C-alpha positions as CSV (number, residue, x, y, z in Angstrom):
1,M,283.8,-4.1,218.9
2,A,280.0,-4.4,219.5
3,T,279.0,-7.7,220.9
4,S,275.2,-7.3,221.6
5,N,272.3,-6.1,219.5
6,I,271.9,-3.0,221.6
7,E,275.6,-2.1,221.3
8,I,275.5,-2.5,217.5
9,A,272.4,-0.3,217.4
10,Q,274.0,2.4,219.6
11,Q,277.1,2.6,217.4
12,A,275.1,3.0,214.2
13,D,275.3,6.2,212.1
14,L,271.7,7.2,211.9
15,W,270.4,9.7,209.4
16,P,268.0,12.5,210.5
17,I,264.5,11.2,209.9
18,G,263.8,14.1,207.5
19,R,266.4,12.7,205.2
20,I,264.7,9.3,205.2
21,A,261.4,11.0,204.6
22,A,262.7,13.1,201.7
23,G,263.9,9.9,200.0
24,L,260.2,8.8,200.0
25,G,258.9,12.1,198.7
26,I,257.4,13.1,202.0
27,P,257.5,16.9,202.6
28,D,259.0,18.1,205.8
29,E,255.7,19.7,206.8
30,E,254.0,16.3,206.7
31,L,256.2,14.9,209.4
32,E,255.6,15.0,213.2
33,P,259.1,14.4,214.6
34,Y,259.6,12.6,217.9
35,G,263.3,13.6,218.3
36,R,265.8,13.4,215.5
37,Y,265.4,9.8,214.3
38,K,261.7,9.0,214.4
39,A,258.5,10.7,213.2
40,K,254.9,10.2,212.3
41,V,253.8,10.7,208.8
42,S,250.6,12.7,208.6
43,L,247.3,11.1,207.6
44,R,246.8,14.1,205.3
45,H,249.9,13.1,203.3
46,L,248.8,9.4,203.2
47,R,245.5,10.4,201.6
48,T,247.4,12.0,198.7
49,L,248.9,8.6,197.9
50,R,245.7,6.7,197.3
51,D,245.7,7.0,193.6
52,R,249.2,5.7,193.2
53,P,249.6,2.0,192.1
54,R,250.8,-0.4,194.7
55,G,254.3,-2.0,194.6
56,R,255.1,-5.6,195.2
57,L,254.2,-7.1,198.6
58,V,256.5,-9.7,200.3
59,L,255.0,-11.5,203.3
60,M,257.6,-12.7,205.8
61,T,256.5,-15.8,207.7
62,A,258.3,-18.7,209.3
63,V,258.2,-22.3,210.7
64,S,256.6,-22.9,214.1
65,P,258.7,-21.0,216.7
66,T,261.1,-22.8,218.9
67,P,263.3,-21.9,221.9
68,A,266.2,-21.9,219.3
69,G,264.8,-18.9,217.6
70,E,264.0,-18.3,213.9
71,G,264.7,-14.5,213.4
72,K,261.7,-13.5,211.3
73,T,262.0,-9.8,212.1
74,T,265.8,-9.9,211.6
75,T,265.2,-11.5,208.1
76,T,262.6,-8.9,207.3
77,V,265.1,-6.1,208.0
78,G,267.9,-8.0,206.2
79,L,265.8,-8.6,203.1
80,G,264.7,-4.9,203.0
81,D,268.3,-3.8,203.1
82,A,269.3,-6.4,200.5
83,L,266.6,-5.2,198.1
84,T,267.9,-1.7,198.5
85,R,271.5,-2.8,197.9
86,I,270.6,-4.5,194.6
87,G,268.9,-1.3,193.4
88,E,265.3,-1.7,194.3
89,R,263.2,1.0,196.0
90,A,262.2,-0.9,199.2
91,M,260.5,-0.4,202.5
92,I,259.7,-2.6,205.4
93,C,256.7,-2.7,207.7
94,L,256.9,-4.1,211.2
95,R,254.8,-4.3,214.3
96,E,255.8,-2.3,217.4
97,P,257.3,-4.3,220.2
98,A,255.1,-4.7,223.3
99,L,256.6,-4.0,226.7
100,G,255.2,-7.3,228.1
101,P,257.6,-9.5,226.2
102,V,260.4,-6.9,226.2
103,F,260.4,-7.2,230.0
104,G,259.5,-10.9,229.9
105,M,261.2,-13.4,227.6
106,K,262.4,-11.6,224.5
107,G,264.0,-8.5,225.8
108,G,263.5,-6.7,222.5
109,A,261.9,-7.1,219.0
110,A,263.6,-4.7,216.6
111,G,265.7,-7.3,214.7
112,G,269.1,-8.4,215.6
113,G,272.8,-8.3,214.8
114,Y,273.4,-6.1,211.7
115,A,269.8,-6.3,210.6
116,Q,267.9,-4.0,212.9
117,V,265.5,-1.0,212.9
118,V,266.8,1.9,214.9
119,P,266.7,3.8,217.3
120,M,266.4,0.3,218.9
121,E,266.0,1.4,222.5
122,D,263.2,3.9,221.6
123,I,261.3,1.4,219.5
124,N,261.4,-1.2,222.2
125,L,260.6,1.2,225.1
126,H,257.5,3.4,224.6
127,F,258.4,4.5,221.1
128,T,255.9,7.2,220.1
129,G,253.3,6.3,222.7
130,D,250.9,4.3,220.4
131,F,250.4,1.5,222.9
132,S,249.8,3.9,225.7
133,A,247.0,5.5,223.6
134,I,245.5,2.2,222.8
135,G,245.5,1.2,226.4
136,I,244.0,4.5,227.5
137,A,241.2,4.2,224.9
138,T,240.4,0.6,226.0
139,N,240.4,1.5,229.7
140,L,238.3,4.7,229.1
141,L,235.6,2.5,227.6
142,A,235.8,0.2,230.6
143,A,235.5,3.1,233.0
144,L,232.5,4.5,231.0
145,I,230.7,1.1,231.3
146,D,231.0,1.0,235.1
147,N,230.2,4.7,235.4
148,H,227.0,4.2,233.3
149,V,225.9,1.4,235.6
150,H,226.7,3.3,238.7
151,H,224.7,6.3,237.6
152,G,221.4,4.6,236.9
153,N,222.1,2.1,234.1
154,A,219.7,3.6,231.6
155,L,220.8,1.1,229.0
156,G,219.9,-1.8,231.2
157,I,223.4,-3.4,231.2
158,D,223.5,-6.8,232.9
159,V,226.6,-6.6,235.0
160,R,226.9,-10.4,234.7
161,R,227.3,-10.0,230.9
162,V,229.9,-7.3,230.6
163,S,232.4,-8.6,228.1
164,W,234.8,-5.7,227.8
165,R,238.1,-6.2,229.7
166,R,240.7,-3.8,230.8
167,V,244.3,-3.9,229.5
168,L,247.9,-3.4,230.6
169,D,251.1,-3.5,228.6
170,V,252.9,-5.6,231.2
171,N,252.8,-9.4,231.6
172,D,250.9,-9.8,234.9
173,R,249.2,-13.2,235.6
174,A,247.7,-11.9,238.8
175,L,245.3,-9.6,236.9
176,R,243.9,-12.3,234.5
177,D,240.8,-12.5,236.7
178,A,239.6,-9.9,239.2
179,V,236.6,-8.7,241.1
180,I,236.1,-4.9,240.9
181,G,233.7,-2.5,242.6
182,L,234.3,-3.6,246.1
183,G,234.2,-1.3,249.0
184,G,230.6,-0.2,249.1
185,P,228.1,1.8,247.0
186,S,230.4,4.7,246.3
187,N,232.7,2.4,244.4
188,G,230.1,1.1,242.0
189,Y,228.6,-2.4,241.5
190,P,230.9,-5.4,242.2
191,R,231.4,-7.7,239.2
192,E,233.9,-10.0,237.7
193,D,236.4,-8.5,235.4
194,G,240.0,-9.1,234.2
195,F,242.9,-7.7,232.2
196,D,244.4,-8.6,228.9
197,I,247.7,-7.4,227.5
198,V,247.3,-4.4,225.3
199,V,248.2,-6.2,222.1
200,A,245.3,-8.6,222.6
201,S,242.7,-5.9,222.8
202,E,240.0,-5.3,220.2
203,V,241.1,-1.6,220.1
204,M,244.6,-2.8,218.9
205,A,242.9,-4.9,216.2
206,I,240.7,-2.0,215.1
207,F,243.7,0.3,215.1
208,C,245.6,-2.1,212.7
209,L,242.6,-2.8,210.4
210,A,241.2,0.7,210.1
211,T,241.6,2.4,206.7
212,D,241.4,6.0,207.9
213,L,240.2,8.0,210.9
214,A,236.6,7.8,209.9
215,D,236.8,4.0,209.6
216,L,238.5,3.9,213.0
217,K,235.7,5.8,214.7
218,E,233.0,3.8,213.0
219,R,234.6,0.5,214.1
220,L,235.1,1.8,217.7
221,G,231.4,2.5,217.8
222,E,230.6,-1.1,216.7
223,I,232.3,-2.7,219.7
224,V,229.9,-4.8,221.7
225,V,230.8,-4.3,225.4
226,A,228.0,-6.0,227.2
227,Y,224.4,-7.4,226.9
228,T,221.2,-6.5,228.6
229,R,219.2,-9.1,230.6
230,D,217.2,-9.9,227.5
231,R,220.5,-10.4,225.6
232,A,220.4,-7.2,223.5
233,P,223.9,-6.0,222.7
234,V,225.2,-2.8,224.1
235,R,227.8,-1.1,221.9
236,A,230.4,1.6,222.6
237,R,228.4,4.1,220.6
238,D,225.4,3.5,222.9
239,L,227.7,4.8,225.7
240,R,228.8,7.7,223.4
241,A,232.4,6.5,224.0
242,H,233.7,6.1,220.4
243,G,234.3,9.8,219.8
244,A,236.5,10.2,222.8
245,M,238.3,7.0,222.0
246,A,239.0,8.1,218.4
247,A,240.3,11.4,219.8
248,I,242.8,9.6,222.0
249,L,243.9,7.5,219.0
250,R,244.0,10.3,216.4
251,D,247.7,11.0,216.5
252,A,248.6,7.4,217.2
253,L,246.9,6.3,213.9
254,A,249.6,8.0,211.8
255,P,252.4,5.5,211.0
256,N,255.8,5.7,212.6
257,L,258.7,6.2,210.2
258,V,262.2,5.0,211.2
259,Q,265.1,3.4,209.4
260,T,267.3,0.3,209.4
261,L,271.0,0.3,210.2
262,E,271.5,0.7,206.4
263,H,269.0,3.5,206.1
264,T,266.2,1.6,204.4
265,P,262.9,3.3,205.4
266,A,260.7,1.4,207.8
267,F,257.2,1.9,209.1
268,V,256.8,0.4,212.6
269,H,253.2,0.6,213.6
270,G,250.7,-1.4,215.6
271,G,251.5,-4.6,217.3
272,P,248.9,-7.4,217.8
273,F,250.3,-10.8,218.8
274,A,249.6,-13.6,216.3
275,N,249.0,-16.2,218.9
276,I,246.2,-14.3,220.7
277,A,245.3,-11.7,218.0
278,H,245.6,-11.2,214.3
279,G,249.3,-10.5,214.3
280,C,249.9,-8.0,211.5
281,N,251.1,-4.4,211.5
282,S,248.7,-1.6,210.6
283,Y,246.9,-1.7,207.2
284,L,247.6,2.0,206.9
285,A,251.3,1.5,207.1
286,T,251.5,-1.3,204.7
287,D,249.2,0.2,202.1
288,S,251.0,3.6,202.3
289,A,254.4,1.9,202.0
290,L,253.2,0.1,198.9
291,R,252.3,3.4,197.3
292,M,255.8,4.8,198.0
293,A,258.1,1.8,197.2
294,D,258.4,-0.9,194.5
295,Y,258.9,-3.6,197.1
296,V,257.5,-3.8,200.6
297,V,258.4,-6.5,203.1
298,T,255.9,-7.0,205.9
299,E,256.0,-9.5,208.7
300,A,253.1,-11.6,210.1
301,G,253.7,-13.0,213.6
302,F,254.9,-16.5,214.5
303,G,254.5,-19.4,212.1
304,A,252.5,-19.5,208.9
305,D,249.7,-21.3,210.7
306,L,249.1,-18.2,212.8
307,G,250.3,-14.8,211.5
308,A,250.2,-15.7,207.8
309,E,246.8,-17.4,208.1
310,K,245.4,-14.3,209.7
311,F,247.2,-12.0,207.2
312,V,245.4,-13.9,204.4
313,D,242.1,-14.8,205.9
314,I,241.5,-11.5,207.9
315,L,243.7,-8.7,206.5
316,C,243.7,-9.7,202.8
317,R,240.1,-10.7,202.8
318,T,238.9,-7.4,204.3
319,T,241.3,-4.9,202.7
320,G,242.2,-6.2,199.2
321,L,246.0,-6.5,200.0
322,R,247.6,-9.4,198.1
323,P,251.1,-10.8,198.8
324,D,253.2,-11.6,195.7
325,V,255.7,-13.8,197.5
326,A,256.0,-15.4,200.9
327,V,259.4,-15.8,202.5
328,V,259.3,-18.7,205.0
329,V,262.2,-18.4,207.5
330,A,263.8,-21.5,208.9
331,T,266.9,-22.3,210.8
332,V,269.0,-25.4,211.2
333,R,268.5,-25.2,214.9
334,A,264.7,-25.0,214.6
335,M,264.5,-28.0,212.3
336,K,266.6,-30.1,214.7
337,Y,264.4,-29.0,217.6
338,H,261.3,-30.1,215.6
339,G,263.1,-33.3,214.9
340,G,263.3,-34.0,218.7
341,V,266.6,-32.6,219.7
342,D,266.8,-31.0,223.2
343,V,267.8,-27.3,223.3
344,A,271.1,-28.1,225.0
345,D,272.1,-30.4,222.1
346,L,271.2,-28.1,219.3
347,P,274.8,-26.8,218.6
348,H,275.8,-30.4,217.7
349,E,275.4,-31.7,214.1
350,N,272.4,-34.0,213.7
351,V,271.3,-34.4,210.1
352,A,268.9,-37.2,210.8
353,A,267.0,-35.1,213.4
354,L,267.0,-32.1,211.0
355,E,265.5,-34.2,208.3
356,R,262.7,-35.3,210.6
357,G,262.1,-31.7,211.7
358,T,261.7,-30.4,208.1
359,A,258.2,-31.9,208.2
360,N,257.2,-28.7,210.0
361,L,258.7,-26.6,207.2
362,V,257.1,-28.7,204.5
363,R,253.6,-28.3,206.0
364,H,254.0,-24.5,206.2
365,L,255.2,-24.5,202.6
366,T,252.2,-26.6,201.5
367,T,249.8,-24.2,203.2
368,V,251.4,-21.1,201.6
369,R,251.5,-22.6,198.1
370,E,248.7,-25.1,197.8
371,T,246.1,-23.7,200.2
372,W,246.6,-20.0,199.5
373,G,248.3,-20.0,196.1
374,I,251.3,-17.8,197.1
375,A,254.7,-18.2,195.5
376,A,257.3,-19.1,198.2
377,V,261.0,-19.1,199.0
378,V,262.7,-20.5,202.1
379,A,265.2,-18.2,203.8
380,I,267.7,-20.2,205.9
381,N,268.7,-17.8,208.6
382,H,272.3,-18.8,209.0
383,R,274.1,-19.3,212.3
384,A,277.8,-19.7,212.8
385,E,277.5,-23.3,214.1
386,D,275.4,-24.6,211.1
387,T,277.3,-27.3,209.3
388,D,277.5,-27.8,205.5
389,A,275.8,-31.1,205.8
390,E,272.9,-29.7,207.8
391,I,272.4,-26.8,205.4
392,A,272.5,-29.2,202.4
393,A,269.8,-31.3,204.0
394,L,267.6,-28.3,204.7
395,V,268.0,-27.1,201.1
396,A,267.2,-30.6,199.8
397,A,264.0,-30.8,201.9
398,S,262.8,-27.5,200.4
399,E,263.7,-28.4,196.9
400,A,261.9,-31.7,197.2
401,V,258.6,-29.8,197.4
402,G,259.6,-27.5,194.6
403,V,260.7,-24.5,196.7
404,T,264.1,-22.7,196.4
405,A,266.0,-22.4,199.7
406,V,268.5,-19.5,200.1
407,V,271.1,-19.2,202.8
408,A,271.0,-15.7,204.3
409,R,273.7,-14.2,206.5
410,H,272.1,-10.9,207.3
411,F,272.5,-11.2,211.0
412,A,276.3,-11.1,210.7
413,E,276.7,-9.3,207.4
414,G,273.7,-7.0,207.1
415,G,272.0,-6.5,203.7
416,A,275.0,-7.9,201.9
417,G,274.3,-11.3,203.4
418,A,270.8,-11.4,202.1
419,E,271.4,-10.3,198.5
420,A,270.8,-13.8,197.1
421,L,267.5,-13.9,198.9
422,A,266.5,-10.5,197.5
423,R,267.3,-11.6,194.0
424,E,265.2,-14.7,194.3
425,V,262.3,-12.6,195.6
426,V,262.7,-10.3,192.6
427,R,262.9,-13.2,190.3
428,L,259.7,-14.7,191.6
429,C,257.9,-11.4,191.3
430,G,259.1,-11.1,187.8
431,A,257.9,-14.5,186.9
432,L,254.5,-13.6,188.2
433,R,254.4,-10.5,186.0
434,Q,255.4,-12.4,182.9
435,A,253.1,-15.4,183.4
436,P,250.3,-14.7,185.8
437,G,248.3,-17.8,186.6
438,P,246.3,-19.3,189.3
439,D,249.2,-19.1,191.7
440,A,249.9,-15.4,191.0
441,A,248.2,-13.6,193.8
442,Q,249.0,-9.9,193.3
443,G,246.9,-8.3,190.6
444,S,245.5,-11.6,189.2
445,G,242.9,-12.4,191.8
446,G,244.7,-15.7,192.4
447,L,244.9,-15.5,196.2
448,R,242.8,-18.3,197.8
449,F,241.4,-18.2,201.3
450,T,241.2,-21.1,203.8
451,Y,237.4,-21.0,203.9
452,P,234.7,-19.1,202.0
453,D,232.9,-16.1,203.4
454,D,229.6,-17.9,203.6
455,A,230.8,-20.8,205.7
456,T,229.5,-20.9,209.2
457,L,231.7,-19.9,212.1
458,W,232.1,-23.5,213.1
459,H,233.0,-24.6,209.6
460,K,235.5,-21.8,209.3
461,M,237.2,-22.9,212.6
462,S,237.1,-26.5,211.3
463,A,238.7,-25.6,208.0
464,I,241.6,-23.8,209.8
465,A,242.1,-26.7,212.2
466,T,242.0,-29.5,209.6
467,R,243.6,-27.8,206.5
468,I,246.2,-25.7,208.3
469,Y,246.9,-27.5,211.7
470,G,246.4,-31.1,210.5
471,A,243.8,-31.7,213.2
472,S,241.2,-34.5,212.9
473,E,238.4,-32.5,214.5
474,V,237.4,-29.4,216.5
475,T,235.6,-29.8,219.9
476,A,233.9,-27.4,222.3
477,S,231.8,-27.6,225.4
478,T,228.0,-27.3,225.1
479,A,228.2,-23.7,226.4
480,V,230.8,-22.7,223.8
481,R,228.9,-24.4,221.0
482,A,225.8,-22.5,222.0
483,Q,227.7,-19.2,222.1
484,I,229.0,-19.9,218.6
485,K,225.5,-20.7,217.3
486,R,224.1,-17.5,219.0
487,L,226.8,-15.4,217.2
488,Q,225.9,-17.1,213.9
489,D,222.2,-16.5,214.4
490,E,222.8,-12.8,215.4
491,G,224.4,-12.1,212.0
492,Y,228.1,-12.5,212.8
493,G,228.6,-15.6,210.7
494,G,230.1,-13.7,207.8
495,Y,233.0,-12.6,210.0
496,P,236.4,-14.3,209.7
497,V,237.7,-16.4,212.6
498,C,240.8,-15.3,214.6
499,V,242.3,-18.3,216.4
500,A,244.1,-17.9,219.7
501,K,246.4,-20.8,220.4
502,T,250.0,-21.7,221.3
503,Q,252.5,-20.6,218.7
504,Y,254.9,-23.5,219.4
505,S,252.9,-26.3,217.7
506,F,250.4,-26.9,215.0
507,S,248.3,-28.4,217.8
508,T,247.2,-26.8,221.0
509,D,249.9,-28.7,222.9
510,P,253.1,-26.6,222.9
511,K,255.2,-29.7,223.5
512,L,254.0,-31.4,220.3
513,R,256.7,-30.6,217.8
514,G,257.1,-31.2,214.1
515,A,254.0,-31.7,212.0
516,P,251.5,-33.6,214.1
517,T,248.3,-35.0,212.6
518,G,245.1,-36.4,214.0
519,H,245.1,-34.1,217.1
520,V,242.0,-32.4,218.5
521,V,241.6,-28.7,218.7
522,D,239.3,-27.7,221.6
523,I,237.7,-24.3,221.7
524,R,237.8,-23.1,225.3
525,E,236.2,-19.6,224.8
526,V,234.7,-17.4,222.2
527,R,234.9,-13.6,222.0
528,L,233.1,-11.3,219.6
529,A,235.2,-8.5,218.2
530,A,232.4,-6.6,216.4
531,G,234.5,-3.5,215.8
532,A,237.4,-5.5,214.4
533,R,234.8,-7.6,212.5
534,F,236.1,-11.0,213.4
535,V,235.3,-13.7,216.0
536,V,238.1,-14.9,218.3
537,M,238.3,-18.6,219.1
538,I,240.5,-19.2,222.1
539,C,241.9,-22.8,222.0
540,G,243.8,-24.9,224.5
541,D,245.5,-23.2,227.4
542,I,246.6,-20.0,225.6
543,M,246.2,-16.8,227.8
544,T,245.4,-13.3,226.6
545,M,247.4,-12.0,229.6
546,P,250.8,-13.7,229.6
547,G,252.8,-14.2,232.8
548,L,256.5,-13.4,233.4
549,P,259.1,-16.2,233.3
550,A,261.2,-17.2,236.3
551,V,264.0,-14.9,235.3
552,P,262.4,-11.9,233.4
553,A,264.4,-9.9,230.9
554,A,263.6,-6.9,233.1
555,N,266.2,-8.1,235.5
556,T,269.0,-7.3,233.1
557,I,267.7,-4.0,231.7
558,D,269.1,-0.9,233.2
559,V,270.1,2.7,232.5
560,D,273.6,4.1,233.2
561,E,274.5,7.5,234.7
562,D,274.6,9.0,231.2
563,G,271.1,7.9,230.4
564,R,272.2,5.0,228.1
565,I,270.0,1.9,228.1
566,V,271.9,-1.2,228.8
567,G,271.0,-4.9,228.9
568,L,268.2,-4.6,226.4
569,F,268.4,-7.6,224.0
């Protein structure tokens, strides 16, 4: 009997990907197979879907992450399978796992137990090469910048003001800051540089926000890579880089079609982190799925303060997507952790600590329902050690603020264990159809944003910090404040704000659990993402190039003599 996620996945009865595609009405000639069980769907076919009405969009989010785990991806898969089981035409849309965390702490990110997307090993390791293409496009632009300076610098780039960074899809703290160009004139001009992880790159954000190939190319051209000595921006199109970058990304832009263990179709495409980027899978995948299915479940990374906030304030604001329902995932263990219980003591019943910890859940629910006006349901991702008293307390905390909580056992039971959750999602969507009001987001214009478009960048950041995080104020050094004002004056004030901060707390202190109030959010650094069309505010100690833990997951990953991957999650 299978005992690990990878063993369950390797024992699955997968359907040929053509069969999955046929069920969606995708002709065989519009597929680009990558083996038997995964394929890209052509951009040509996606264009034919644009006149179809969109189905219902379900946004999967969660409480603030803890070492205990919440299982948001697993719940996305389980809900998709459950919707299929109760007779709905459903798809799911997920981000691609990054190799950094696969080899770092997580070991995999394709769901878990009997709620997974497959082929699991392929998805976690290289998949169809999208991240490689994004990394190459990013690093090509970096090479073209230094090459331009080396060969005369006709654009007058100030090498002290090059803002474009190289990327790598491996956690490597030693590369966060570097000096390049050493070794004499033949190696170019020495300057400070650094590496980010691929998922934090602006190219990744552009890739996930682009509406088609033409939009991708236009956005790539808008990237500001450096400034001249008189502070004039230098863009990728000035270096004539955007055409080659788009060519590298052409095939990657087509969404990847795979399946769940129960053969529900899934798009797995794009992969920005929600703590250092905007945290949503590609717009192209989600929009296309909505044209092919009646219900689409998509996941935004980490808690509602991060991924869901960016889904609403960046993706929905700029694309017109509107979620009908938000599913907020919580676990008994996570609530006890937020109530002050140490990780080692989480298996033991502690109703009092759980009740304290539900403050974290309640704040996320308040944000989803009152700030954004999205209908919500709580999914209690069940674990075997959860007690009846703890579950009852968690249900009561949800119901006290007017939200139904449903126990879901999809990890152990697959889609059958999430049927009650699926029925509640369908019920909420039906209620919105019958009586659309100010809280009915999809089709009624009822979605509310955290801040208005015409607010200043500073006020947008302040709105997120005070309304979503519970902070008392936002601070920044004189230099950072000046940079924000300069971006405002240069015409970028209309852009949304993308906050980079720890995922473990509403604050910038990862050790501050629960639902803290009155804390201060300090902006450490500001980065313009002109092609992605947002401004990144880096807060606290968060890093855009993570490091590996003391015992990396890579230490347990291996391949046997028959070529089977072992030890992966």
